[in-house]
C-alpha positions as CSV (number, residue, x, y, z in Angstrom):
1,X,-19.2,-24.7,8.9
2,X,-19.0,-24.8,12.7
3,X,-15.5,-26.2,12.5
4,X,-14.3,-23.1,10.7
5,X,-15.4,-20.9,13.5
6,X,-13.3,-22.7,16.2
7,X,-9.9,-21.5,17.2
8,X,-6.9,-23.8,16.9
9,X,-6.5,-23.7,20.6
10,X,-10.0,-25.3,20.9
11,X,-9.4,-27.7,18.0
12,X,-6.1,-28.9,19.4
13,X,-7.3,-29.1,23.0
14,X,-6.5,-32.4,24.8
15,X,-9.7,-33.6,26.5
16,X,-10.2,-35.8,29.5
17,X,-9.3,-39.1,27.7
18,X,-5.9,-37.6,26.8
19,X,-6.5,-37.2,23.1
20,X,-7.4,-34.4,20.6
21,X,-10.3,-34.3,18.2
22,X,-8.0,-35.4,15.4
23,X,-6.9,-38.4,17.4
24,X,-10.5,-39.5,18.0
25,X,-11.8,-38.9,14.5
26,X,-8.8,-40.7,13.0
27,X,-9.3,-43.6,15.4
28,X,-13.0,-44.0,14.6
29,X,-12.5,-43.7,10.9
30,X,-14.3,-40.4,10.2
31,X,-12.5,-39.6,6.9
32,X,-14.3,-36.4,6.0
33,X,-13.9,-34.9,9.5
34,X,-10.2,-35.8,9.6
35,X,-9.7,-34.1,6.3
36,X,-11.5,-31.0,7.5
37,X,-9.5,-30.9,10.7
38,X,-6.2,-31.1,8.8
39,X,-7.3,-28.4,6.4
40,X,-8.2,-26.2,9.4
41,X,-4.7,-26.7,10.8
42,X,-5.1,-29.4,13.5
43,X,-1.7,-30.5,14.9
44,X,-0.9,-33.8,13.2
45,X,2.3,-34.4,15.4
46,X,0.5,-34.1,18.8
47,X,0.8,-37.2,20.8
48,X,-2.0,-38.4,23.1
49,X,-1.4,-38.7,26.8
50,X,-2.4,-42.4,27.3
51,X,-0.5,-44.1,24.5
52,X,1.9,-41.4,23.2
53,X,0.6,-41.9,19.7
54,X,0.1,-39.3,16.9
55,X,-3.3,-39.1,15.1
56,X,-1.8,-40.9,12.1
57,X,-0.6,-43.7,14.3
58,X,-4.2,-44.0,15.7
59,X,-5.8,-43.9,12.3
60,X,-8.0,-46.9,11.7
61,X,-7.4,-47.5,8.0
62,X,-4.9,-46.7,5.2
63,X,-7.2,-44.1,3.6
64,X,-7.1,-42.0,6.7
65,X,-3.4,-42.5,7.2
66,X,-2.8,-41.3,3.6
67,X,-4.4,-37.9,4.6
68,X,-1.4,-37.3,6.8
69,X,1.2,-37.8,4.1
70,X,3.0,-34.8,2.8
71,X,1.9,-33.6,-0.7
72,X,4.9,-31.6,-2.1
73,X,4.3,-28.5,-4.1
74,X,4.8,-29.4,-7.8
75,X,8.2,-28.7,-9.3
76,X,9.7,-27.6,-5.9
77,X,12.4,-29.2,-3.8
78,X,12.1,-29.2,-0.1
79,X,15.8,-28.6,0.5
80,X,17.9,-26.2,-1.5
81,X,18.4,-22.6,-2.6
82,X,16.7,-20.6,-5.3
83,X,19.1,-21.9,-7.9
84,X,17.9,-25.0,-9.9
85,X,21.4,-26.4,-10.0
86,X,23.2,-25.7,-6.7
87,X,22.0,-25.7,-3.1
88,X,23.7,-25.6,0.2
89,X,27.2,-25.1,-1.2
90,X,29.7,-22.3,-0.3
91,X,33.0,-22.0,-2.0
92,X,35.4,-20.2,0.3
93,X,39.1,-20.9,1.2
94,X,38.3,-19.9,4.8
95,X,35.2,-22.1,5.1
96,X,36.4,-23.9,8.3
97,X,37.0,-20.6,10.0
98,X,33.7,-19.3,8.9
99,X,31.9,-22.4,10.0
100,X,33.6,-22.2,13.4
101,X,32.6,-18.6,13.8
102,X,29.0,-19.4,12.7
103,X,28.8,-22.2,15.3
104,X,30.0,-19.9,18.1
105,X,27.3,-17.5,17.1
106,X,24.7,-20.2,17.4
107,X,26.0,-21.2,20.8
108,X,25.7,-17.7,22.2
109,X,22.0,-17.7,21.4
110,X,21.4,-20.9,23.3
111,X,19.8,-19.3,26.3
112,X,17.2,-17.1,24.6
113,X,14.5,-19.2,22.9
114,X,11.9,-16.4,23.3
115,X,14.1,-14.0,21.4
116,X,14.7,-16.6,18.7
117,X,11.0,-17.4,18.3
118,X,10.0,-13.7,18.2
119,X,12.5,-12.9,15.4
120,X,11.4,-15.9,13.4
121,X,7.8,-14.9,13.6
122,X,8.7,-11.3,12.7
123,X,10.8,-12.1,9.7
124,X,9.0,-15.2,8.3
125,X,5.6,-15.9,9.7
126,X,4.3,-12.3,9.6
127,X,5.5,-12.0,6.0
128,X,3.9,-15.1,4.6
129,X,1.2,-14.4,1.9
130,X,-2.4,-15.1,2.7
131,X,-4.5,-15.5,-0.4
132,X,-6.9,-18.3,0.7
133,X,-8.5,-19.9,3.7
134,X,-5.9,-22.7,3.5
135,X,-3.1,-20.1,3.8
136,X,-4.9,-18.4,6.7
137,X,-5.2,-21.8,8.5
138,X,-1.6,-22.7,7.9
139,X,-0.3,-19.3,9.2
140,X,-2.6,-19.5,12.2
141,X,-1.2,-23.0,13.0
142,X,2.4,-21.8,12.6
143,X,1.7,-18.9,15.0
144,X,0.2,-21.4,17.5
145,X,3.3,-23.7,17.3
146,X,5.7,-20.9,17.8
147,X,3.6,-19.5,20.7
148,X,3.7,-22.9,22.3
149,X,7.5,-23.0,21.9
150,X,7.9,-19.6,23.5
151,X,5.4,-20.1,26.3
152,X,6.6,-23.7,27.2
153,X,10.3,-23.0,26.5
154,X,10.3,-26.1,24.3
155,X,11.8,-26.2,20.7
156,X,9.9,-29.3,19.7
157,X,7.1,-27.0,18.5
158,X,9.6,-25.3,16.2
159,X,10.4,-28.7,14.7
160,X,6.7,-29.3,14.2
161,X,6.4,-25.9,12.5
162,X,9.3,-26.7,10.1
163,X,7.8,-30.1,9.1
164,X,4.4,-28.5,8.2
165,X,3.8,-28.2,4.5
166,X,4.0,-24.4,4.1
167,X,6.0,-21.6,2.4
168,X,7.8,-21.2,5.8
169,X,10.2,-24.1,5.4
170,X,10.7,-23.3,1.7
171,X,11.7,-19.7,2.3
172,X,13.9,-20.6,5.3
173,X,15.8,-23.2,3.3
174,X,16.3,-20.8,0.4
175,X,17.8,-18.2,2.8
176,X,20.0,-20.7,4.6
177,X,21.3,-22.0,1.3
178,X,22.4,-18.5,0.2
179,X,25.8,-17.1,1.0
180,X,25.7,-14.6,3.9
181,X,26.5,-11.6,1.8
182,X,23.4,-12.2,-0.4
183,X,20.9,-12.4,2.5
184,X,19.6,-9.4,4.5
185,X,21.1,-9.2,8.0
186,X,17.8,-9.7,9.8
187,X,17.1,-12.8,7.8
188,X,20.5,-14.2,8.7
189,X,19.6,-13.6,12.4
190,X,16.2,-15.4,11.9
191,X,17.8,-18.3,10.1
192,X,20.6,-18.5,12.6
193,X,18.0,-18.5,15.4
194,X,16.2,-21.4,13.8
195,X,19.3,-23.4,13.4
196,X,20.1,-22.9,17.0
197,X,16.7,-24.2,18.0
198,X,17.3,-27.4,16.0
199,X,20.9,-28.0,17.0
200,X,21.5,-26.8,20.6
201,X,18.2,-27.3,22.4
202,X,17.7,-30.9,23.7
203,X,14.9,-32.8,22.2
204,X,15.5,-36.1,23.9
205,X,12.4,-38.1,24.6
206,X,10.2,-36.3,22.1
207,X,10.5,-38.7,19.2
208,X,9.6,-42.3,18.8
209,X,9.1,-44.5,15.7
210,X,5.7,-45.5,14.6
211,X,4.8,-48.0,11.9
């Protein structure tokens, strides 16, 4: 019960040993607490300071590691549009010209991460449905990640937000898979902003492979 009263800033705080609560509980094998922390919205991709490991990499047994695995929503695909048959396909004789124009638009946004984050939060995060405590925790965690991206001028937090299991990535993918004339202009801007964050901002040094 006490855990539910803590803010995500407190839950995800890095303490003096360089780790978060999720790192420590995973390392020491506290299955139930790890499960509760994940349900509350603890950041599973946060690396500790000493060893640069994620909580999953620190987990002491396979059962705890399995808690970090993505459980897909039933009958839903992670990538694709609203159609059951076609996703990410545009039939247009001028596709190369359109692609070049779209890329130039992305490049023009490359110096304004704060604007991009604000528009994503406005058009996606603020409009996500919240019908349970799990939804509330997920939305709170998404807000935290985008706030960290904005305040630290670091798009890695946007990547973390996208890889969370939530309706955010589903709706973003659906919008990006649609043709431009079928999506509201503001949604196009939000989707474009997100693509810019993933394509044009450097992420070198953020990723490493863990067994």
